[in-house]
C-alpha positions as a LaTeX table, in Angstrom:
\begin{tabular}{lrrr}
\hline
Residue & $x$ (\AA) & $y$ (\AA) & $z$ (\AA) \\
\hline
Unk1 & 151.50 & 57.67 & 75.14 \\
Unk2 & 149.49 & 57.40 & 71.98 \\
Unk3 & 146.09 & 59.05 & 71.71 \\
Unk4 & 143.17 & 56.62 & 71.59 \\
Unk5 & 141.64 & 58.37 & 68.57 \\
Unk6 & 144.84 & 57.96 & 66.54 \\
Unk7 & 143.92 & 54.34 & 65.88 \\
Unk8 & 140.72 & 55.50 & 64.20 \\
Unk9 & 142.43 & 57.98 & 61.86 \\
Unk10 & 144.22 & 57.31 & 58.63 \\
Unk11 & 147.88 & 58.23 & 58.32 \\
Unk12 & 147.04 & 61.19 & 56.10 \\
Unk13 & 144.56 & 62.58 & 58.66 \\
Unk14 & 147.12 & 62.33 & 61.42 \\
Unk15 & 149.57 & 64.33 & 59.32 \\
Unk16 & 147.03 & 67.02 & 58.41 \\
Unk17 & 145.45 & 67.13 & 61.90 \\
Unk18 & 141.96 & 66.94 & 60.43 \\
Unk19 & 139.13 & 66.19 & 62.81 \\
Unk20 & 135.63 & 64.98 & 62.13 \\
Unk21 & 134.65 & 68.32 & 60.58 \\
Unk22 & 137.34 & 67.85 & 57.90 \\
Unk23 & 138.54 & 71.41 & 58.37 \\
Unk24 & 141.32 & 70.97 & 60.87 \\
Unk25 & 142.32 & 73.95 & 62.89 \\
Unk26 & 142.11 & 76.65 & 60.22 \\
Unk27 & 139.17 & 78.39 & 61.91 \\
Unk28 & 141.04 & 78.47 & 65.20 \\
Unk29 & 144.15 & 79.88 & 63.53 \\
Unk30 & 142.13 & 82.55 & 61.72 \\
Unk31 & 140.58 & 83.57 & 65.05 \\
Unk32 & 143.99 & 83.78 & 66.69 \\
Unk33 & 145.53 & 85.74 & 63.83 \\
Unk34 & 142.66 & 88.22 & 63.64 \\
Unk35 & 142.71 & 88.71 & 67.40 \\
Unk36 & 146.46 & 89.32 & 67.26 \\
Unk37 & 146.01 & 91.79 & 64.39 \\
Unk38 & 143.19 & 93.53 & 66.26 \\
Unk39 & 145.44 & 94.44 & 69.21 \\
Unk40 & 147.40 & 97.21 & 67.45 \\
Unk41 & 144.49 & 98.04 & 65.14 \\
Unk42 & 142.17 & 98.57 & 68.12 \\
Unk43 & 144.68 & 100.79 & 69.87 \\
Unk44 & 145.12 & 102.86 & 66.71 \\
Unk45 & 141.35 & 103.00 & 66.15 \\
Unk46 & 140.66 & 104.18 & 69.71 \\
Unk47 & 143.39 & 106.83 & 69.51 \\
Unk48 & 142.07 & 108.02 & 66.14 \\
Unk49 & 138.48 & 108.23 & 67.37 \\
Unk50 & 139.54 & 110.00 & 70.58 \\
Unk51 & 141.49 & 112.54 & 68.54 \\
Unk52 & 138.31 & 113.34 & 66.57 \\
Unk53 & 135.91 & 113.67 & 69.53 \\
Unk54 & 134.32 & 117.10 & 69.60 \\
Unk55 & 135.63 & 118.11 & 66.18 \\
Unk56 & 133.46 & 119.42 & 63.40 \\
Unk57 & 132.45 & 117.37 & 60.37 \\
Unk58 & 134.99 & 119.24 & 58.26 \\
Unk59 & 137.83 & 118.34 & 60.63 \\
Unk60 & 136.80 & 114.68 & 60.72 \\
Unk61 & 136.52 & 114.68 & 56.93 \\
Unk62 & 139.99 & 116.24 & 56.64 \\
Unk63 & 141.45 & 113.65 & 59.01 \\
Unk64 & 139.89 & 110.67 & 57.23 \\
Unk65 & 140.87 & 112.08 & 53.83 \\
Unk66 & 144.48 & 111.31 & 54.66 \\
Unk67 & 145.65 & 107.84 & 53.61 \\
Unk68 & 146.93 & 106.51 & 56.96 \\
Unk69 & 143.80 & 107.13 & 59.08 \\
Unk70 & 141.51 & 105.83 & 56.33 \\
Unk71 & 143.64 & 102.71 & 55.88 \\
Unk72 & 143.70 & 102.16 & 59.65 \\
Unk73 & 139.91 & 102.38 & 59.76 \\
Unk74 & 139.50 & 99.99 & 56.81 \\
Unk75 & 141.91 & 97.43 & 58.26 \\
Unk76 & 140.20 & 97.63 & 61.65 \\
Unk77 & 136.78 & 97.17 & 60.06 \\
Unk78 & 137.89 & 94.25 & 57.92 \\
Unk79 & 139.68 & 92.39 & 60.72 \\
Unk80 & 136.94 & 92.98 & 63.30 \\
Unk81 & 134.09 & 91.97 & 60.98 \\
Unk82 & 135.92 & 88.79 & 59.93 \\
Unk83 & 136.73 & 88.01 & 63.58 \\
Unk84 & 133.09 & 88.58 & 64.53 \\
Unk85 & 131.87 & 86.30 & 61.73 \\
Unk86 & 134.28 & 83.52 & 62.74 \\
Unk87 & 133.29 & 83.76 & 66.40 \\
Unk88 & 129.57 & 83.65 & 65.68 \\
Unk89 & 130.07 & 80.76 & 63.25 \\
Unk90 & 131.85 & 78.81 & 65.99 \\
Unk91 & 129.06 & 79.53 & 68.47 \\
Unk92 & 126.38 & 78.51 & 65.96 \\
Unk93 & 128.19 & 75.30 & 65.02 \\
Unk94 & 128.69 & 74.37 & 68.68 \\
Unk95 & 125.28 & 75.20 & 70.13 \\
Unk96 & 122.69 & 74.91 & 67.35 \\
Unk97 & 121.95 & 71.23 & 66.90 \\
Unk98 & 119.11 & 71.15 & 64.37 \\
Unk99 & 120.61 & 71.13 & 60.86 \\
Unk100 & 117.96 & 73.36 & 59.31 \\
Unk101 & 118.34 & 76.02 & 62.02 \\
Unk102 & 122.11 & 75.73 & 61.85 \\
Unk103 & 122.14 & 76.29 & 58.09 \\
Unk104 & 119.83 & 79.30 & 58.36 \\
Unk105 & 121.82 & 80.76 & 61.25 \\
Unk106 & 125.11 & 80.34 & 59.40 \\
Unk107 & 123.64 & 82.00 & 56.30 \\
Unk108 & 122.23 & 84.86 & 58.39 \\
Unk109 & 125.57 & 85.27 & 60.14 \\
Unk110 & 127.41 & 85.52 & 56.83 \\
Unk111 & 124.83 & 87.92 & 55.36 \\
Unk112 & 124.88 & 90.14 & 58.46 \\
Unk113 & 128.68 & 90.23 & 58.55 \\
Unk114 & 128.95 & 91.14 & 54.87 \\
Unk115 & 126.21 & 93.79 & 55.16 \\
Unk116 & 127.77 & 95.46 & 58.21 \\
Unk117 & 131.26 & 95.27 & 56.70 \\
Unk118 & 130.17 & 96.79 & 53.40 \\
Unk119 & 128.20 & 99.56 & 55.15 \\
Unk120 & 131.20 & 100.48 & 57.31 \\
Unk121 & 133.64 & 100.37 & 54.40 \\
Unk122 & 131.28 & 102.49 & 52.30 \\
Unk123 & 131.03 & 105.07 & 55.09 \\
Unk124 & 134.82 & 105.34 & 55.46 \\
Unk125 & 135.38 & 105.53 & 51.71 \\
Unk126 & 132.61 & 108.10 & 51.36 \\
Unk127 & 134.25 & 110.28 & 54.01 \\
Unk128 & 137.68 & 109.75 & 52.49 \\
Unk129 & 136.90 & 110.57 & 48.87 \\
Unk130 & 133.98 & 112.99 & 49.13 \\
\hline
\end{tabular}
């Protein structure tokens, strides 16, 4: 059976699966891919943090100075911040109906995500190279 909305779409839109937002399903796919990537990254992050609990600053510094733990932390930070930003953007787009508030909320979401991501990356790099 043919979808009722298919009669309203052009042939090119049906092929590209673009909805009214003109963005298709890319946001959904980015959310799925980041959540899939976060499964092993979260496990590695938790194991790394648990291995450093109760250690001195020098021991933590020595651990994060090695390439693999620092790279694991950076990948976890990048994927989780991007996943957070996508999720909040979806919530804002779905539940904030006034255009002015939506624009400000989306800008604040992006600014907050970039600020938190840069602060976390700076902290890991500072521990790794200092």
